[in-house]
C-alpha positions in Angstrom: 125.1 50.3 -44.9 127.6 53.6 -44.8 130.6 53.1 -42.9 129.7 56.0 -40.4 126.3 54.0 -39.7 128.5 50.6 -39.3 131.1 52.2 -36.9 128.5 53.9 -34.8 126.4 50.4 -34.4 129.7 48.6 -33.6 130.6 51.6 -30.9 127.3 50.9 -29.2 127.9 47.1 -29.3 131.4 47.1 -27.9 130.3 49.6 -25.0 127.3 47.8 -24.0 128.8 46.7 -20.7 129.9 50.3 -19.7 126.4 51.3 -20.8 124.7 49.0 -18.4 127.0 50.1 -15.4 125.6 53.7 -16.1 122.2 52.6 -16.3 122.5 50.8 -12.6 124.1 53.9 -11.4 121.1 56.1 -12.7 118.5 54.0 -11.4 120.3 53.5 -7.9 119.0 57.4 -7.3 115.7 57.6 -5.7 114.4 60.4 -7.4 110.9 60.3 -6.2 109.1 63.3 -7.2 106.0 63.2 -5.1 108.0 62.9 -1.6 109.3 66.1 -0.4 111.8 63.8 1.7 113.5 62.9 -1.7 114.3 66.2 -3.0 118.0 65.7 -2.3 117.7 62.8 -4.7 116.1 64.9 -7.3 118.6 67.1 -7.3 121.2 64.2 -7.4 119.4 62.7 -10.6 119.4 66.2 -12.4 123.0 66.6 -11.9 124.0 63.1 -12.9 122.0 63.8 -16.2 124.0 67.2 -16.5 127.3 65.5 -15.8 126.4 63.0 -18.5 125.7 65.7 -21.0 128.8 67.5 -20.1 130.7 64.1 -20.8 129.4 63.8 -24.2 130.4 67.3 -25.2 127.3 68.9 -25.1 127.1 72.6 -25.1 124.8 75.1 -23.1 124.0 72.5 -20.6 122.1 73.9 -17.6 119.9 72.8 -14.6 117.1 75.2 -14.6 115.4 75.8 -11.3 111.5 75.7 -11.5 109.0 76.3 -8.8 109.1 72.5 -8.2 111.7 70.2 -9.6 114.7 71.3 -11.9 114.6 70.8 -15.9 117.9 69.8 -17.5 118.7 71.1 -20.9 121.8 70.3 -23.1 122.1 70.5 -26.8 124.7 69.2 -29.6 124.8 71.5 -32.6 126.1 70.2 -36.1 128.1 72.0 -38.3 126.3 70.7 -41.4 124.3 73.6 -43.1 120.2 73.3 -43.1 120.1 70.6 -40.6 116.9 69.2 -38.7 116.9 69.7 -35.3 115.5 67.3 -32.8 114.1 67.8 -29.1 114.4 64.7 -27.0 112.1 64.6 -24.2 112.5 62.4 -21.0 111.9 62.6 -17.2 114.3 61.4 -14.5 111.8 61.2 -11.7 110.3 58.0 -10.6 107.1 56.6 -8.8 107.0 55.5 -5.2 108.2 51.8 -4.9 105.8 50.8 -2.2 104.5 48.3 -1.4 108.0 47.5 -0.6 107.6 43.9 0.5 106.7 42.8 -3.0 110.0 43.7 -4.3 112.4 40.8 -4.9 115.4 43.2 -4.7 115.6 46.6 -3.4 113.9 49.2 -5.7 116.9 51.2 -5.9 119.5 48.4 -5.6 119.4 47.5 -9.3 119.8 43.7 -10.0 119.8 41.8 -13.2 118.3 38.7 -13.4 118.3 36.7 -16.8 117.8 39.3 -19.6 115.9 42.0 -17.4 117.4 44.6 -14.9 115.4 45.2 -12.1 114.8 48.7 -10.3 112.2 51.6 -10.2 112.7 53.6 -13.1 114.4 51.1 -15.2 111.6 51.2 -17.9 109.7 54.7 -16.9 112.0 56.1 -17.9 115.6 56.3 -17.1 116.5 53.6 -19.4 114.7 55.3 -22.4 116.8 58.7 -21.6 120.0 56.8 -21.3 119.3 55.0 -24.7 118.9 58.3 -26.6 122.2 59.5 -24.7 123.9 56.4 -25.5 123.0 56.7 -29.3 124.2 60.0 -29.5 127.5 59.1 -28.0 128.0 56.1 -30.6 127.4 58.5 -33.5 129.7 61.5 -32.3 132.6 59.1 -31.3 132.7 57.6 -34.8 131.7 60.2 -37.0 129.6 63.5 -37.5 126.1 63.9 -36.3 123.9 65.3 -39.1 121.2 66.5 -37.3 121.1 69.0 -34.0 120.0 67.6 -31.0 118.6 69.3 -27.9 117.7 67.2 -24.7 114.9 68.5 -22.1 114.9 66.1 -19.3 112.2 66.9 -16.4 111.9 65.9 -13.2 108.0 66.3 -12.6 106.3 64.0 -15.2 105.1 61.5 -12.6 103.1 64.1 -10.7 101.7 65.7 -13.5 104.3 68.1 -15.0 103.1 71.1 -13.4 105.8 73.4 -14.1 106.9 72.3 -17.6 104.5 74.1 -19.7 105.6 77.4 -18.1 109.3 76.3 -18.7 108.4 75.8 -22.5 106.6 78.9 -22.9 109.3 81.0 -21.1 112.1 79.3 -23.4 110.7 78.7 -26.9 113.7 80.1 -28.8 115.9 77.6 -26.7 113.8 74.8 -27.4 113.1 75.5 -31.1 113.1 72.5 -33.2 111.9 70.7 -36.4 110.4 67.7 -34.4 110.4 66.1 -30.9 111.3 62.6 -30.0 109.2 61.3 -27.0 110.5 57.9 -26.0 108.0 57.5 -23.0 105.4 55.2 -24.8 106.4 51.2 -25.3 106.2 48.0 -27.4 103.8 45.3 -27.3 106.4 42.6 -27.2 110.2 42.2 -27.8 109.6 41.2 -31.5 107.1 43.8 -32.3 108.7 47.4 -32.9 106.0 50.0 -32.2 105.4 53.9 -33.1 102.8 55.4 -30.9 101.3 58.1 -33.5 98.4 59.2 -31.5 97.5 59.9 -27.6 94.0 60.3 -26.1 93.3 63.3 -24.2 91.6 63.8 -20.7 88.8 65.5 -19.2 88.5 64.8 -15.4 85.7 66.0 -13.2 84.1 65.5 -9.7 80.2 65.4 -9.4 78.8 65.7 -5.8 75.0 65.1 -5.5 73.3 66.6 -2.3 70.1 65.6 -0.8 69.0 66.4 2.9 71.0 68.6 4.9 72.6 65.8 7.1 72.4 62.1 7.1 69.0 60.6 8.1 67.5 57.3 9.5 66.8 55.1 6.6 63.8 53.5 8.3 62.3 57.2 9.5 62.8 58.9 6.1 63.6 56.3 3.2 60.8 56.4 0.8 60.0 60.0 1.4 63.4 61.5 0.6 65.3 60.5 -2.5 68.8 59.0 -1.5 71.7 61.2 -3.2 73.6 58.2 -3.7 70.7 56.4 -5.7 70.3 59.6 -7.7 73.8 59.3 -8.4 73.8 55.8 -9.7 70.9 56.4 -12.0 72.7 59.6 -13.5 75.9 57.5 -14.1 73.7 54.4 -15.5 72.5 57.1 -17.9 75.9 58.2 -19.2 76.0 55.2 -21.5 73.5 53.7 -24.0 73.2 49.9 -24.6 75.5 50.0 -27.4 78.2 51.4 -25.0 78.2 54.8 -26.3 78.4 57.8 -24.4 75.2 59.8 -24.0 76.2 63.2 -23.3 74.7 65.8 -25.7 77.4 66.2 -28.7 79.6 64.2 -27.3 80.8 62.5 -30.8 80.2 65.7 -32.7 84.0 66.3 -33.2 85.4 62.7 -33.4 87.2 62.2 -36.5 85.9 58.8 -38.3 88.4 56.0 -38.8 89.1 55.3 -42.6 89.6 52.2 -44.1 93.4 52.4 -44.6 93.8 53.4 -40.8 91.3 50.6 -39.5 93.8 48.3 -41.6 96.8 49.7 -40.0 95.4 49.3 -36.5 94.4 45.6 -37.4 97.9 44.5 -37.5 98.2 44.8 -33.7 98.0 41.7 -31.8 95.5 43.3 -29.1 92.5 41.4 -30.1 89.9 40.1 -27.4 91.9 37.5 -26.3 94.8 39.8 -25.4 92.5 42.1 -23.2 90.9 39.1 -21.4 94.4 37.7 -20.7 95.8 41.1 -19.6 92.8 42.1 -17.2 91.4 38.7 -16.3 87.8 39.9 -16.8 85.2 37.5 -17.8 84.2 39.2 -21.0 85.0 42.5 -22.9 82.5 45.4 -23.2 82.8 48.5 -25.4 81.1 50.4 -28.2 79.4 48.4 -30.5 80.8 48.2 -34.2 84.6 49.0 -33.2 87.3 46.4 -32.4 89.1 46.3 -28.9 92.1 48.1 -30.4 89.7 51.0 -32.1 87.9 51.1 -28.6 91.0 51.6 -26.8 93.0 54.0 -28.9 90.7 55.6 -31.1 87.1 56.2 -29.8 86.3 58.3 -26.9 85.3 57.0 -23.3 84.0 57.9 -20.2 84.7 56.1 -17.0 83.7 55.9 -13.4 87.1 56.2 -11.4 85.8 56.4 -7.7 82.7 56.3 -5.8 82.0 57.5 -2.2 78.7 57.7 -0.1 77.1 56.9 3.3 78.7 54.5 5.5 81.3 52.1 4.2 82.8 50.5 7.6 82.3 47.0 8.8 78.7 45.8 9.9 75.6 47.8 9.4 74.5 51.2 9.8 71.1 52.3 8.6 71.9 55.5 7.2 70.4 57.6 4.4 73.5 59.7 3.2 73.6 63.5 2.9 75.6 63.3 -0.2 77.2 61.2 -2.8 80.4 62.0 -5.1 82.0 60.4 -8.1 85.2 60.9 -9.8 84.7 60.6 -13.5 87.2 60.6 -16.6 86.7 60.9 -20.3 89.3 59.9 -22.5 89.3 62.3 -25.6 90.1 61.7 -29.2 91.6 64.3 -31.9 89.6 67.5 -32.2 87.4 67.1 -28.9 87.8 69.8 -26.4 87.9 69.1 -22.7 86.0 72.5 -22.1 83.3 71.5 -24.4 82.9 67.8 -22.6 82.5 69.9 -19.5 79.6 71.8 -21.1 78.2 68.3 -22.6 78.2 67.1 -19.1 76.6 69.8 -17.5 73.8 69.8 -20.2 73.5 66.2 -19.4 73.0 66.8 -15.5 70.5 69.8 -16.3 68.3 67.7 -18.4 68.6 64.5 -16.3 69.2 65.2 -12.7 65.8 65.1 -10.5 64.4 68.2 -8.9 64.9 66.4 -5.2 68.6 66.6 -5.2 71.2 69.4 -6.0 74.7 68.9 -7.4 78.0 70.6 -8.3 80.3 69.6 -11.1 84.0 70.6 -10.8 86.4 70.2 -14.1 89.5 69.0 -12.4 92.1 68.6 -15.2 91.7 68.8 -19.1 94.1 68.1 -21.9 93.6 67.5 -25.4 94.4 64.4 -27.6 97.3 64.5 -30.1 97.9 62.6 -33.5 101.1 62.8 -35.7 101.3 62.7 -39.3 102.4 58.9 -40.1 103.8 60.2 -43.3 106.1 63.0 -41.7 109.7 62.9 -41.9 110.2 62.1 -38.2 107.9 59.3 -38.3 109.4 57.8 -41.6 113.0 58.3 -40.0 111.8 56.0 -37.0 110.2 53.6 -39.3 113.2 53.0 -41.2 115.2 53.0 -38.2 113.2 50.3 -36.4 113.2 48.3 -39.7 116.6 48.3 -39.8 117.0 46.8 -36.4 114.2 44.6 -36.2 114.0 43.6 -39.9 110.3 44.3 -40.0 108.1 47.2 -40.3 106.8 48.5 -36.9 103.4 48.6 -35.8 101.7 51.9 -35.6 99.5 52.2 -32.5 96.9 54.8 -31.0 97.8 54.8 -27.3 94.7 54.9 -25.1 96.4 57.2 -22.2 97.5 61.0 -22.5 101.0 62.4 -22.5 100.6 66.2 -21.9 104.0 67.2 -23.0 103.2 66.1 -26.5 100.3 68.7 -26.9 102.5 71.5 -25.3 105.1 70.6 -28.0 102.5 71.0 -30.6 100.9 74.2 -29.3 103.7 76.2 -28.1 106.6 75.1 -30.2 104.4 74.1 -33.5 106.0 70.7 -33.4 104.7 67.3 -33.8 106.1 64.6 -31.7 107.5 60.9 -32.6 106.4 58.7 -29.8 108.2 55.5 -29.2 109.8 53.4 -26.4 111.6 50.2 -25.5 109.4 49.0 -22.2 107.1 46.3 -22.5 103.8 45.3 -21.1 105.2 42.9 -18.4 107.9 45.6 -17.3 105.5 46.4 -14.4 105.6 50.3 -14.6 104.7 52.0 -11.4 104.5 48.6 -9.9 106.6 46.5 -7.8 109.5 44.8 -9.6 109.6 47.3 -12.5 112.2 46.3 -15.0 113.8 46.8 -18.3 114.4 43.8 -21.0 117.9 44.5 -21.8 118.0 42.9 -25.5 115.1 45.1 -26.3 117.2 48.2 -24.6 120.1 47.5 -26.7 118.0 47.3 -29.8 116.9 50.8 -28.6 120.0 52.4 -28.6 120.8 50.8 -32.3 117.2 52.3 -33.2 118.2 55.7 -32.3 121.7 55.6 -33.9 119.5 54.8 -37.2 117.0 57.7 -36.3 119.5 60.3 -35.7 121.4 59.4 -39.1 118.3 58.7 -41.1 117.0 62.7 -40.3 120.4 64.0 -41.7 120.0 61.8 -44.8 
């Protein structure tokens, strides 16, 4: 190991106590992006990050206003010729902490209990943002940084990043880079370093089915008027076949097949049937025939009902034939699937299967494409080597079932792939009461980013 690398790692070790105190200070800010009452705290968090960047000697530090919450930018440019440029993404906003009565300590009063630090935003993702900055500090205080680093830290991720894509489009020159680092994913266990190389996309819909002009007496009209709720349930039931496959025409036309090498890589993950049964408490698993649970969650597309509403849902009885019924439907998409095409596929399914005794309205609410990174790219290899240096074993490669829209924005607008990682754990209670960050894993995360920055300069 080189002297500069050893010195940077020792610096991080020697300054852990201060890093932790700064971590506590940062998570004490109630930067809840969805609540207008917390706008002053949002501004405070943005300025906290900007002050941290100034203190590290970053240049061009600026808090950019948007139509919503501000974006914080800063950069550290090396003098080394032909250096790679890494754009580090993060967000400083957090989810609301309710229900407050379930917290063992105040959500914005950080408390260390054992190896964990409890506070809203500790894992998602203030801790991850600080890990990337602390690693930079360790490198530049003990030697020279061999790569250019740019930081883009937004304040609206928890509300869907409504203004981020516009910001990226308007600041393409400022954000130009060779690779993006997104530490907003996580690990499966403290001893299982993980790189997320693929994220599913999303197409979300609302379907309303209408029958009579108003609610009817089910005794007087039941049997002669088709119940919209029944019609909707039958349509939903037909959206899957007996093998768990989605029946929308053309739904699988663009789905990439999994080759033997990738299936073998995914099989290394400890997310087998028992894992999902333990995590969910379900009596049994269900899914597309011919694929493992790991493949079903990360590498295959899905269609799910997210909510249903119709008729009388209060206490007691009311014999009503409802005038309408509504369902929220989400489809998780894999690389090459197009959300707009899925809308057409769902529309064609309804045209073929909806009875003439009802009418319907289908609305597409949101859509984003899936993303996938080349596992042999320089950025991914640099992180793979970094994790192996810290954990002493090759990391797992994971396809994440969820969506991170900013990864697509970087690909489509800046033309760069993202390296996705993070150091939160499945039991860190993201978005839930008693959110925490496992501190030994967090410290390892700082060391990982030190290696990553230095690897990219090698």
